[in-house]
CHARMM internal coordinates of N, CA and C (Angstrom, degrees):
IC EDIT
DIST 1 N 1 CA 1.4459
DIST 1 CA 1 C 1.5253
ANGL 1 N 1 CA 1 C 108.44
DIST 1 C 2 N 1.3130
ANGL 1 CA 1 C 2 N 115.75
DIHE 1 N 1 CA 1 C 2 N 127.06
DIST 2 N 2 CA 1.4559
ANGL 1 C 2 N 2 CA 120.62
DIHE 1 CA 1 C 2 N 2 CA -178.63
DIST 2 CA 2 C 1.5313
ANGL 2 N 2 CA 2 C 109.51
DIHE 1 C 2 N 2 CA 2 C -98.53
DIST 2 C 3 N 1.3207
ANGL 2 CA 2 C 3 N 115.90
DIHE 2 N 2 CA 2 C 3 N 132.17
DIST 3 N 3 CA 1.4569
ANGL 2 C 3 N 3 CA 120.19
DIHE 2 CA 2 C 3 N 3 CA 178.77
DIST 3 CA 3 C 1.5248
ANGL 3 N 3 CA 3 C 109.89
DIHE 2 C 3 N 3 CA 3 C -81.49
DIST 3 C 4 N 1.3155
ANGL 3 CA 3 C 4 N 115.85
DIHE 3 N 3 CA 3 C 4 N 137.91
DIST 4 N 4 CA 1.4548
ANGL 3 C 4 N 4 CA 121.54
DIHE 3 CA 3 C 4 N 4 CA 177.56
DIST 4 CA 4 C 1.5259
ANGL 4 N 4 CA 4 C 108.97
DIHE 3 C 4 N 4 CA 4 C -117.37
DIST 4 C 5 N 1.3288
ANGL 4 CA 4 C 5 N 117.52
DIHE 4 N 4 CA 4 C 5 N 157.79
DIST 5 N 5 CA 1.4706
ANGL 4 C 5 N 5 CA 119.64
DIHE 4 CA 4 C 5 N 5 CA 176.71
DIST 5 CA 5 C 1.5209
ANGL 5 N 5 CA 5 C 111.35
DIHE 4 C 5 N 5 CA 5 C -60.06
DIST 5 C 6 N 1.3241
ANGL 5 CA 5 C 6 N 115.82
DIHE 5 N 5 CA 5 C 6 N 141.59
DIST 6 N 6 CA 1.4574
ANGL 5 C 6 N 6 CA 122.79
DIHE 5 CA 5 C 6 N 6 CA -179.30
DIST 6 CA 6 C 1.5215
ANGL 6 N 6 CA 6 C 107.87
DIHE 5 C 6 N 6 CA 6 C -108.91
DIST 6 C 7 N 1.3301
ANGL 6 CA 6 C 7 N 117.22
DIHE 6 N 6 CA 6 C 7 N 125.09
DIST 7 N 7 CA 1.4609
ANGL 6 C 7 N 7 CA 120.78
DIHE 6 CA 6 C 7 N 7 CA -178.66
DIST 7 CA 7 C 1.5173
ANGL 7 N 7 CA 7 C 109.33
DIHE 6 C 7 N 7 CA 7 C -107.59
DIST 7 C 8 N 1.3319
ANGL 7 CA 7 C 8 N 115.34
DIHE 7 N 7 CA 7 C 8 N 120.68
DIST 8 N 8 CA 1.4667
ANGL 7 C 8 N 8 CA 122.42
DIHE 7 CA 7 C 8 N 8 CA 177.51
DIST 8 CA 8 C 1.5257
ANGL 8 N 8 CA 8 C 106.58
DIHE 7 C 8 N 8 CA 8 C -122.59
DIST 8 C 9 N 1.3118
ANGL 8 CA 8 C 9 N 116.86
DIHE 8 N 8 CA 8 C 9 N 102.32
DIST 9 N 9 CA 1.4562
ANGL 8 C 9 N 9 CA 120.46
DIHE 8 CA 8 C 9 N 9 CA -176.07
DIST 9 CA 9 C 1.5214
ANGL 9 N 9 CA 9 C 109.69
DIHE 8 C 9 N 9 CA 9 C 63.75
DIST 9 C 10 N 1.3277
ANGL 9 CA 9 C 10 N 116.83
DIHE 9 N 9 CA 9 C 10 N -121.85
DIST 10 N 10 CA 1.4562
ANGL 9 C 10 N 10 CA 121.33
DIHE 9 CA 9 C 10 N 10 CA 177.71
DIST 10 CA 10 C 1.5256
ANGL 10 N 10 CA 10 C 112.24
DIHE 9 C 10 N 10 CA 10 C -93.32
DIST 10 C 11 N 1.3123
ANGL 10 CA 10 C 11 N 117.26
DIHE 10 N 10 CA 10 C 11 N -5.99
DIST 11 N 11 CA 1.4610
ANGL 10 C 11 N 11 CA 122.33
DIHE 10 CA 10 C 11 N 11 CA -178.47
DIST 11 CA 11 C 1.5225
ANGL 11 N 11 CA 11 C 109.89
DIHE 10 C 11 N 11 CA 11 C -90.49
DIST 11 C 12 N 1.3208
ANGL 11 CA 11 C 12 N 115.85
DIHE 11 N 11 CA 11 C 12 N 128.57
DIST 12 N 12 CA 1.4538
ANGL 11 C 12 N 12 CA 121.39
DIHE 11 CA 11 C 12 N 12 CA 175.22
DIST 12 CA 12 C 1.5205
ANGL 12 N 12 CA 12 C 108.21
DIHE 11 C 12 N 12 CA 12 C -113.70
DIST 12 C 13 N 1.3149
ANGL 12 CA 12 C 13 N 116.64
DIHE 12 N 12 CA 12 C 13 N 120.23
DIST 13 N 13 CA 1.4594
ANGL 12 C 13 N 13 CA 122.15
DIHE 12 CA 12 C 13 N 13 CA 179.93
DIST 13 CA 13 C 1.5144
ANGL 13 N 13 CA 13 C 108.00
DIHE 12 C 13 N 13 CA 13 C -102.11
DIST 13 C 14 N 1.3314
ANGL 13 CA 13 C 14 N 115.12
DIHE 13 N 13 CA 13 C 14 N 114.93
DIST 14 N 14 CA 1.4570
ANGL 13 C 14 N 14 CA 120.69
DIHE 13 CA 13 C 14 N 14 CA 179.93
DIST 14 CA 14 C 1.5276
ANGL 14 N 14 CA 14 C 109.26
DIHE 13 C 14 N 14 CA 14 C -80.62
DIST 14 C 15 N 1.3243
ANGL 14 CA 14 C 15 N 117.41
DIHE 14 N 14 CA 14 C 15 N 164.24
DIST 15 N 15 CA 1.4694
ANGL 14 C 15 N 15 CA 119.48
DIHE 14 CA 14 C 15 N 15 CA 178.58
DIST 15 CA 15 C 1.5353
ANGL 15 N 15 CA 15 C 112.90
DIHE 14 C 15 N 15 CA 15 C -58.67
DIST 15 C 16 N 1.3297
ANGL 15 CA 15 C 16 N 117.23
DIHE 15 N 15 CA 15 C 16 N -35.60
DIST 16 N 16 CA 1.4637
ANGL 15 C 16 N 16 CA 120.20
DIHE 15 CA 15 C 16 N 16 CA 178.89
DIST 16 CA 16 C 1.5290
ANGL 16 N 16 CA 16 C 110.64
DIHE 15 C 16 N 16 CA 16 C -65.85
DIST 16 C 17 N 1.3291
ANGL 16 CA 16 C 17 N 117.22
DIHE 16 N 16 CA 16 C 17 N -41.76
DIST 17 N 17 CA 1.4585
ANGL 16 C 17 N 17 CA 121.17
DIHE 16 CA 16 C 17 N 17 CA 177.24
DIST 17 CA 17 C 1.5250
ANGL 17 N 17 CA 17 C 110.73
DIHE 16 C 17 N 17 CA 17 C -63.47
DIST 17 C 18 N 1.3273
ANGL 17 CA 17 C 18 N 116.16
DIHE 17 N 17 CA 17 C 18 N -40.85
DIST 18 N 18 CA 1.4577
ANGL 17 C 18 N 18 CA 120.69
DIHE 17 CA 17 C 18 N 18 CA -179.79
DIST 18 CA 18 C 1.5260
ANGL 18 N 18 CA 18 C 111.14
DIHE 17 C 18 N 18 CA 18 C -62.40
DIST 18 C 19 N 1.3195
ANGL 18 CA 18 C 19 N 117.04
DIHE 18 N 18 CA 18 C 19 N -42.51
DIST 19 N 19 CA 1.4654
ANGL 18 C 19 N 19 CA 120.40
DIHE 18 CA 18 C 19 N 19 CA 178.17
DIST 19 CA 19 C 1.5240
ANGL 19 N 19 CA 19 C 111.51
DIHE 18 C 19 N 19 CA 19 C -65.05
DIST 19 C 20 N 1.3363
ANGL 19 CA 19 C 20 N 117.78
DIHE 19 N 19 CA 19 C 20 N -38.54
DIST 20 N 20 CA 1.4630
ANGL 19 C 20 N 20 CA 120.43
DIHE 19 CA 19 C 20 N 20 CA 177.18
DIST 20 CA 20 C 1.5311
ANGL 20 N 20 CA 20 C 111.21
DIHE 19 C 20 N 20 CA 20 C -64.95
DIST 20 C 21 N 1.3169
ANGL 20 CA 20 C 21 N 117.29
DIHE 20 N 20 CA 20 C 21 N -40.68
DIST 21 N 21 CA 1.4642
ANGL 20 C 21 N 21 CA 120.19
DIHE 20 CA 20 C 21 N 21 CA 179.28
DIST 21 CA 21 C 1.5250
ANGL 21 N 21 CA 21 C 111.74
DIHE 20 C 21 N 21 CA 21 C -67.96
DIST 21 C 22 N 1.3163
ANGL 21 CA 21 C 22 N 117.44
DIHE 21 N 21 CA 21 C 22 N -37.69
DIST 22 N 22 CA 1.4675
ANGL 21 C 22 N 22 CA 120.67
DIHE 21 CA 21 C 22 N 22 CA 176.08
DIST 22 CA 22 C 1.5251
ANGL 22 N 22 CA 22 C 109.98
DIHE 21 C 22 N 22 CA 22 C -64.55
DIST 22 C 23 N 1.3257
ANGL 22 CA 22 C 23 N 116.83
DIHE 22 N 22 CA 22 C 23 N -40.12
DIST 23 N 23 CA 1.4638
ANGL 22 C 23 N 23 CA 120.81
DIHE 22 CA 22 C 23 N 23 CA 177.02
DIST 23 CA 23 C 1.5170
ANGL 23 N 23 CA 23 C 111.97
DIHE 22 C 23 N 23 CA 23 C -63.36
DIST 23 C 24 N 1.3442
ANGL 23 CA 23 C 24 N 116.93
DIHE 23 N 23 CA 23 C 24 N -39.49
DIST 24 N 24 CA 1.4649
ANGL 23 C 24 N 24 CA 120.49
DIHE 23 CA 23 C 24 N 24 CA 178.11
DIST 24 CA 24 C 1.5279
ANGL 24 N 24 CA 24 C 111.02
DIHE 23 C 24 N 24 CA 24 C -64.04
DIST 24 C 25 N 1.3269
ANGL 24 CA 24 C 25 N 117.04
DIHE 24 N 24 CA 24 C 25 N -41.23
DIST 25 N 25 CA 1.4665
ANGL 24 C 25 N 25 CA 120.15
DIHE 24 CA 24 C 25 N 25 CA 177.50
DIST 25 CA 25 C 1.5267
ANGL 25 N 25 CA 25 C 111.34
DIHE 24 C 25 N 25 CA 25 C -65.40
DIST 25 C 26 N 1.3307
ANGL 25 CA 25 C 26 N 116.72
DIHE 25 N 25 CA 25 C 26 N -36.98
DIST 26 N 26 CA 1.4614
ANGL 25 C 26 N 26 CA 120.90
DIHE 25 CA 25 C 26 N 26 CA 178.33
DIST 26 CA 26 C 1.5306
ANGL 26 N 26 CA 26 C 110.76
DIHE 25 C 26 N 26 CA 26 C -63.89
DIST 26 C 27 N 1.3271
ANGL 26 CA 26 C 27 N 117.07
DIHE 26 N 26 CA 26 C 27 N -44.77
DIST 27 N 27 CA 1.4690
ANGL 26 C 27 N 27 CA 121.00
DIHE 26 CA 26 C 27 N 27 CA 179.07
DIST 27 CA 27 C 1.5249
ANGL 27 N 27 CA 27 C 110.50
DIHE 26 C 27 N 27 CA 27 C -64.25
DIST 27 C 28 N 1.3200
ANGL 27 CA 27 C 28 N 117.55
DIHE 27 N 27 CA 27 C 28 N -40.72
DIST 28 N 28 CA 1.4643
ANGL 27 C 28 N 28 CA 120.58
DIHE 27 CA 27 C 28 N 28 CA 177.39
DIST 28 CA 28 C 1.5274
ANGL 28 N 28 CA 28 C 110.62
DIHE 27 C 28 N 28 CA 28 C -63.50
DIST 28 C 29 N 1.3245
ANGL 28 CA 28 C 29 N 117.64
DIHE 28 N 28 CA 28 C 29 N -38.43
DIST 29 N 29 CA 1.4563
ANGL 28 C 29 N 29 CA 121.40
DIHE 28 CA 28 C 29 N 29 CA 176.88
DIST 29 CA 29 C 1.5186
ANGL 29 N 29 CA 29 C 112.34
DIHE 28 C 29 N 29 CA 29 C -63.73
DIST 29 C 30 N 1.3267
ANGL 29 CA 29 C 30 N 116.69
DIHE 29 N 29 CA 29 C 30 N -36.69
DIST 30 N 30 CA 1.4667
ANGL 29 C 30 N 30 CA 120.24
DIHE 29 CA 29 C 30 N 30 CA 176.07
DIST 30 CA 30 C 1.5288
ANGL 30 N 30 CA 30 C 110.04
DIHE 29 C 30 N 30 CA 30 C -62.94
DIST 30 C 31 N 1.3217
ANGL 30 CA 30 C 31 N 116.70
DIHE 30 N 30 CA 30 C 31 N -42.19
DIST 31 N 31 CA 1.4654
ANGL 30 C 31 N 31 CA 120.04
DIHE 30 CA 30 C 31 N 31 CA 178.31
DIST 31 CA 31 C 1.5119
ANGL 31 N 31 CA 31 C 112.97
DIHE 30 C 31 N 31 CA 31 C -64.04
DIST 31 C 32 N 1.3251
ANGL 31 CA 31 C 32 N 116.81
DIHE 31 N 31 CA 31 C 32 N -41.44
DIST 32 N 32 CA 1.4627
ANGL 31 C 32 N 32 CA 120.82
DIHE 31 CA 31 C 32 N 32 CA 178.24
DIST 32 CA 32 C 1.5266
ANGL 32 N 32 CA 32 C 110.14
DIHE 31 C 32 N 32 CA 32 C -65.41
DIST 32 C 33 N 1.3324
ANGL 32 CA 32 C 33 N 116.49
DIHE 32 N 32 CA 32 C 33 N -43.19
DIST 33 N 33 CA 1.4676
ANGL 32 C 33 N 33 CA 120.18
DIHE 32 CA 32 C 33 N 33 CA 178.98
DIST 33 CA 33 C 1.5112
ANGL 33 N 33 CA 33 C 112.73
DIHE 32 C 33 N 33 CA 33 C -63.40
DIST 33 C 34 N 1.3412
ANGL 33 CA 33 C 34 N 116.75
DIHE 33 N 33 CA 33 C 34 N -41.32
DIST 34 N 34 CA 1.4620
ANGL 33 C 34 N 34 CA 120.05
DIHE 33 CA 33 C 34 N 34 CA 179.33
DIST 34 CA 34 C 1.5264
ANGL 34 N 34 CA 34 C 111.09
DIHE 33 C 34 N 34 CA 34 C -66.68
DIST 34 C 35 N 1.3241
ANGL 34 CA 34 C 35 N 116.74
DIHE 34 N 34 CA 34 C 35 N -36.75
DIST 35 N 35 CA 1.4665
ANGL 34 C 35 N 35 CA 120.21
DIHE 34 CA 34 C 35 N 35 CA 178.33
DIST 35 CA 35 C 1.5251
ANGL 35 N 35 CA 35 C 111.02
DIHE 34 C 35 N 35 CA 35 C -69.64
DIST 35 C 36 N 1.3168
ANGL 35 CA 35 C 36 N 117.73
DIHE 35 N 35 CA 35 C 36 N -39.46
DIST 36 N 36 CA 1.4624
ANGL 35 C 36 N 36 CA 120.93
DIHE 35 CA 35 C 36 N 36 CA 179.84
DIST 36 CA 36 C 1.5240
ANGL 36 N 36 CA 36 C 111.47
DIHE 35 C 36 N 36 CA 36 C -69.79
DIST 36 C 37 N 1.3189
ANGL 36 CA 36 C 37 N 116.93
DIHE 36 N 36 CA 36 C 37 N -31.10
DIST 37 N 37 CA 1.4586
ANGL 36 C 37 N 37 CA 119.81
DIHE 36 CA 36 C 37 N 37 CA -179.15
DIST 37 CA 37 C 1.5273
ANGL 37 N 37 CA 37 C 111.87
DIHE 36 C 37 N 37 CA 37 C -73.11
DIST 37 C 38 N 1.3319
ANGL 37 CA 37 C 38 N 117.06
DIHE 37 N 37 CA 37 C 38 N -25.70
DIST 38 N 38 CA 1.4688
ANGL 37 C 38 N 38 CA 120.61
DIHE 37 CA 37 C 38 N 38 CA 179.67
DIST 38 CA 38 C 1.5242
ANGL 38 N 38 CA 38 C 109.25
DIHE 37 C 38 N 38 CA 38 C -126.75
DIST 38 C 39 N 1.3232
ANGL 38 CA 38 C 39 N 119.01
DIHE 38 N 38 CA 38 C 39 N 74.62
DIST 39 N 39 CA 1.4670
ANGL 38 C 39 N 39 CA 120.38
DIHE 38 CA 38 C 39 N 39 CA -174.11
DIST 39 CA 39 C 1.5262
ANGL 39 N 39 CA 39 C 114.00
DIHE 38 C 39 N 39 CA 39 C -67.76
DIST 39 C 40 N 1.3226
ANGL 39 CA 39 C 40 N 119.26
DIHE 39 N 39 CA 39 C 40 N -25.47
DIST 40 N 40 CA 1.4590
ANGL 39 C 40 N 40 CA 120.56
DIHE 39 CA 39 C 40 N 40 CA -178.13
DIST 40 CA 40 C 1.5184
ANGL 40 N 40 CA 40 C 112.43
DIHE 39 C 40 N 40 CA 40 C -85.24
DIST 40 C 41 N 1.3237
ANGL 40 CA 40 C 41 N 117.11
DIHE 40 N 40 CA 40 C 41 N -13.59
DIST 41 N 41 CA 1.4529
ANGL 40 C 41 N 41 CA 121.43
DIHE 40 CA 40 C 41 N 41 CA 179.95
DIST 41 CA 41 C 1.5299
ANGL 41 N 41 CA 41 C 109.80
DIHE 40 C 41 N 41 CA 41 C -80.49
DIST 41 C 42 N 1.3051
ANGL 41 CA 41 C 42 N 115.23
DIHE 41 N 41 CA 41 C 42 N 175.03
DIST 42 N 42 CA 1.4624
ANGL 41 C 42 N 42 CA 118.61
DIHE 41 CA 41 C 42 N 42 CA 177.46
DIST 42 CA 42 C 1.5265
ANGL 42 N 42 CA 42 C 110.01
DIHE 41 C 42 N 42 CA 42 C -71.52
DIST 42 C 43 N 1.2824
ANGL 42 CA 42 C 43 N 115.80
DIHE 42 N 42 CA 42 C 43 N 164.67
DIST 43 N 43 CA 1.4604
ANGL 42 C 43 N 43 CA 121.98
DIHE 42 CA 42 C 43 N 43 CA -178.06
DIST 43 CA 43 C 1.5289
ANGL 43 N 43 CA 43 C 111.50
DIHE 42 C 43 N 43 CA 43 C -92.50
DIST 43 C 44 N 1.3044
ANGL 43 CA 43 C 44 N 118.50
DIHE 43 N 43 CA 43 C 44 N 28.12
DIST 44 N 44 CA 1.4638
ANGL 43 C 44 N 44 CA 121.48
DIHE 43 CA 43 C 44 N 44 CA -175.38
DIST 44 CA 44 C 1.5247
ANGL 44 N 44 CA 44 C 112.13
DIHE 43 C 44 N 44 CA 44 C -65.71
DIST 44 C 45 N 1.3216
ANGL 44 CA 44 C 45 N 118.47
DIHE 44 N 44 CA 44 C 45 N -34.86
DIST 45 N 45 CA 1.4667
ANGL 44 C 45 N 45 CA 120.57
DIHE 44 CA 44 C 45 N 45 CA 179.36
DIST 45 CA 45 C 1.5247
ANGL 45 N 45 CA 45 C 110.40
DIHE 44 C 45 N 45 CA 45 C -63.99
DIST 45 C 46 N 1.3211
ANGL 45 CA 45 C 46 N 116.85
DIHE 45 N 45 CA 45 C 46 N -41.04
DIST 46 N 46 CA 1.4577
ANGL 45 C 46 N 46 CA 120.56
DIHE 45 CA 45 C 46 N 46 CA 179.09
DIST 46 CA 46 C 1.5206
ANGL 46 N 46 CA 46 C 110.95
DIHE 45 C 46 N 46 CA 46 C -66.43
DIST 46 C 47 N 1.3262
ANGL 46 CA 46 C 47 N 117.14
DIHE 46 N 46 CA 46 C 47 N -40.91
DIST 47 N 47 CA 1.4631
ANGL 46 C 47 N 47 CA 121.37
DIHE 46 CA 46 C 47 N 47 CA -179.60
DIST 47 CA 47 C 1.5270
ANGL 47 N 47 CA 47 C 110.53
DIHE 46 C 47 N 47 CA 47 C -65.36
DIST 47 C 48 N 1.3204
ANGL 47 CA 47 C 48 N 117.16
DIHE 47 N 47 CA 47 C 48 N -44.30
DIST 48 N 48 CA 1.4661
ANGL 47 C 48 N 48 CA 121.01
DIHE 47 CA 47 C 48 N 48 CA -179.31
DIST 48 CA 48 C 1.5263
ANGL 48 N 48 CA 48 C 110.55
DIHE 47 C 48 N 48 CA 48 C -65.69
DIST 48 C 49 N 1.3168
ANGL 48 CA 48 C 49 N 117.40
DIHE 48 N 48 CA 48 C 49 N -46.34
DIST 49 N 49 CA 1.4715
ANGL 48 C 49 N 49 CA 120.60
DIHE 48 CA 48 C 49 N 49 CA -179.39
DIST 49 CA 49 C 1.5269
ANGL 49 N 49 CA 49 C 111.67
DIHE 48 C 49 N 49 CA 49 C -66.69
DIST 49 C 50 N 1.3239
ANGL 49 CA 49 C 50 N 117.50
DIHE 49 N 49 CA 49 C 50 N -35.23
DIST 50 N 50 CA 1.4613
ANGL 49 C 50 N 50 CA 120.51
DIHE 49 CA 49 C 50 N 50 CA 176.33
DIST 50 CA 50 C 1.5226
ANGL 50 N 50 CA 50 C 110.25
DIHE 49 C 50 N 50 CA 50 C -65.71
DIST 50 C 51 N 1.3144
ANGL 50 CA 50 C 51 N 116.88
DIHE 50 N 50 CA 50 C 51 N -41.81
DIST 51 N 51 CA 1.4620
ANGL 50 C 51 N 51 CA 120.62
DIHE 50 CA 50 C 51 N 51 CA 177.81
DIST 51 CA 51 C 1.5215
ANGL 51 N 51 CA 51 C 112.19
DIHE 50 C 51 N 51 CA 51 C -62.22
DIST 51 C 52 N 1.3105
ANGL 51 CA 51 C 52 N 116.55
DIHE 51 N 51 CA 51 C 52 N -43.47
DIST 52 N 52 CA 1.4721
ANGL 51 C 52 N 52 CA 120.51
DIHE 51 CA 51 C 52 N 52 CA 178.18
DIST 52 CA 52 C 1.5248
ANGL 52 N 52 CA 52 C 110.25
DIHE 51 C 52 N 52 CA 52 C -64.11
DIST 52 C 53 N 1.3218
ANGL 52 CA 52 C 53 N 117.13
DIHE 52 N 52 CA 52 C 53 N -43.16
DIST 53 N 53 CA 1.4658
ANGL 52 C 53 N 53 CA 120.80
DIHE 52 CA 52 C 53 N 53 CA 179.74
DIST 53 CA 53 C 1.5283
ANGL 53 N 53 CA 53 C 111.39
DIHE 52 C 53 N 53 CA 53 C -63.17
DIST 53 C 54 N 1.3161
ANGL 53 CA 53 C 54 N 117.16
DIHE 53 N 53 CA 53 C 54 N -43.24
DIST 54 N 54 CA 1.4631
ANGL 53 C 54 N 54 CA 120.52
DIHE 53 CA 53 C 54 N 54 CA 178.98
DIST 54 CA 54 C 1.5242
ANGL 54 N 54 CA 54 C 111.26
DIHE 53 C 54 N 54 CA 54 C -65.08
DIST 54 C 55 N 1.3271
ANGL 54 CA 54 C 55 N 117.26
DIHE 54 N 54 CA 54 C 55 N -36.35
DIST 55 N 55 CA 1.4578
ANGL 54 C 55 N 55 CA 120.47
DIHE 54 CA 54 C 55 N 55 CA 177.13
DIST 55 CA 55 C 1.5333
ANGL 55 N 55 CA 55 C 110.92
DIHE 54 C 55 N 55 CA 55 C -64.72
DIST 55 C 56 N 1.3286
ANGL 55 CA 55 C 56 N 116.90
DIHE 55 N 55 CA 55 C 56 N -40.59
DIST 56 N 56 CA 1.4671
ANGL 55 C 56 N 56 CA 120.71
DIHE 55 CA 55 C 56 N 56 CA 178.53
DIST 56 CA 56 C 1.5290
ANGL 56 N 56 CA 56 C 110.48
DIHE 55 C 56 N 56 CA 56 C -65.10
DIST 56 C 57 N 1.3255
ANGL 56 CA 56 C 57 N 117.22
DIHE 56 N 56 CA 56 C 57 N -44.51
DIST 57 N 57 CA 1.4631
ANGL 56 C 57 N 57 CA 120.79
DIHE 56 CA 56 C 57 N 57 CA 179.68
DIST 57 CA 57 C 1.5302
ANGL 57 N 57 CA 57 C 110.21
DIHE 56 C 57 N 57 CA 57 C -64.89
DIST 57 C 58 N 1.3174
ANGL 57 CA 57 C 58 N 117.28
DIHE 57 N 57 CA 57 C 58 N -42.31
DIST 58 N 58 CA 1.4646
ANGL 57 C 58 N 58 CA 120.44
DIHE 57 CA 57 C 58 N 58 CA 176.93
DIST 58 CA 58 C 1.5085
ANGL 58 N 58 CA 58 C 112.24
DIHE 57 C 58 N 58 CA 58 C -61.76
DIST 58 C 59 N 1.3251
ANGL 58 CA 58 C 59 N 116.37
DIHE 58 N 58 CA 58 C 59 N -43.29
DIST 59 N 59 CA 1.4597
ANGL 58 C 59 N 59 CA 120.71
DIHE 58 CA 58 C 59 N 59 CA 177.74
DIST 59 CA 59 C 1.5259
ANGL 59 N 59 CA 59 C 110.73
DIHE 58 C 59 N 59 CA 59 C -62.61
DIST 59 C 60 N 1.3095
ANGL 59 CA 59 C 60 N 116.33
DIHE 59 N 59 CA 59 C 60 N -39.80
DIST 60 N 60 CA 1.4677
ANGL 59 C 60 N 60 CA 120.98
DIHE 59 CA 59 C 60 N 60 CA -177.38
DIST 60 CA 60 C 1.5261
ANGL 60 N 60 CA 60 C 111.64
DIHE 59 C 60 N 60 CA 60 C -64.06
DIST 60 C 61 N 1.3150
ANGL 60 CA 60 C 61 N 117.28
DIHE 60 N 60 CA 60 C 61 N -45.47
DIST 61 N 61 CA 1.4654
ANGL 60 C 61 N 61 CA 119.95
DIHE 60 CA 60 C 61 N 61 CA -173.41
DIST 61 CA 61 C 1.5251
ANGL 61 N 61 CA 61 C 114.11
DIHE 60 C 61 N 61 CA 61 C -93.20
DIST 61 C 62 N 1.3353
ANGL 61 CA 61 C 62 N 119.25
DIHE 61 N 61 CA 61 C 62 N -18.34
DIST 62 N 62 CA 1.4672
ANGL 61 C 62 N 62 CA 119.66
DIHE 61 CA 61 C 62 N 62 CA -176.22
DIST 62 CA 62 C 1.5185
ANGL 62 N 62 CA 62 C 113.90
DIHE 61 C 62 N 62 CA 62 C -98.58
DIST 62 C 63 N 1.3271
ANGL 62 CA 62 C 63 N 118.20
DIHE 62 N 62 CA 62 C 63 N -10.42
DIST 63 N 63 CA 1.4630
ANGL 62 C 63 N 63 CA 118.56
DIHE 62 CA 62 C 63 N 63 CA 179.60
DIST 63 CA 63 C 1.5286
ANGL 63 N 63 CA 63 C 109.30
DIHE 62 C 63 N 63 CA 63 C -77.64
DIST 63 C 64 N 1.3233
ANGL 63 CA 63 C 64 N 114.58
DIHE 63 N 63 CA 63 C 64 N 156.98
DIST 64 N 64 CA 1.4558
ANGL 63 C 64 N 64 CA 119.78
DIHE 63 CA 63 C 64 N 64 CA -179.13
DIST 64 CA 64 C 1.5182
ANGL 64 N 64 CA 64 C 110.38
DIHE 63 C 64 N 64 CA 64 C -73.88
DIST 64 C 65 N 1.3099
ANGL 64 CA 64 C 65 N 117.62
DIHE 64 N 64 CA 64 C 65 N 140.41
DIST 65 N 65 CA 1.4771
ANGL 64 C 65 N 65 CA 119.25
DIHE 64 CA 64 C 65 N 65 CA 179.26
DIST 65 CA 65 C 1.5179
ANGL 65 N 65 CA 65 C 111.20
DIHE 64 C 65 N 65 CA 65 C -66.16
DIST 65 C 66 N 1.3151
ANGL 65 CA 65 C 66 N 114.51
DIHE 65 N 65 CA 65 C 66 N 145.83
DIST 66 N 66 CA 1.4572
ANGL 65 C 66 N 66 CA 120.15
DIHE 65 CA 65 C 66 N 66 CA 179.60
DIST 66 CA 66 C 1.5221
ANGL 66 N 66 CA 66 C 109.17
DIHE 65 C 66 N 66 CA 66 C -77.54
DIST 66 C 67 N 1.3001
ANGL 66 CA 66 C 67 N 115.12
DIHE 66 N 66 CA 66 C 67 N 148.70
DIST 67 N 67 CA 1.4452
ANGL 66 C 67 N 67 CA 117.77
DIHE 66 CA 66 C 67 N 67 CA 175.33
DIST 67 CA 67 C 1.4259
ANGL 67 N 67 CA 67 C 113.05
DIHE 66 C 67 N 67 CA 67 C 130.02
END
COOR INIT
IC SEED 1 N 1 CA 1 C
IC BUILD
């Protein structure tokens, strides 16, 4: 299956952007799972994974388009 660009209004999400966003959601899910598995521990895993996810999303949408 070949991924094609997805157009939502004026926003065009390329396959590379889509893969980065899926990766960010996966990392955030790891942080949520680690926090839920250790409820008495500190929430550092959630904070670190949220920071990494936000950095990926920021990189995805703030970089200049190729071309």
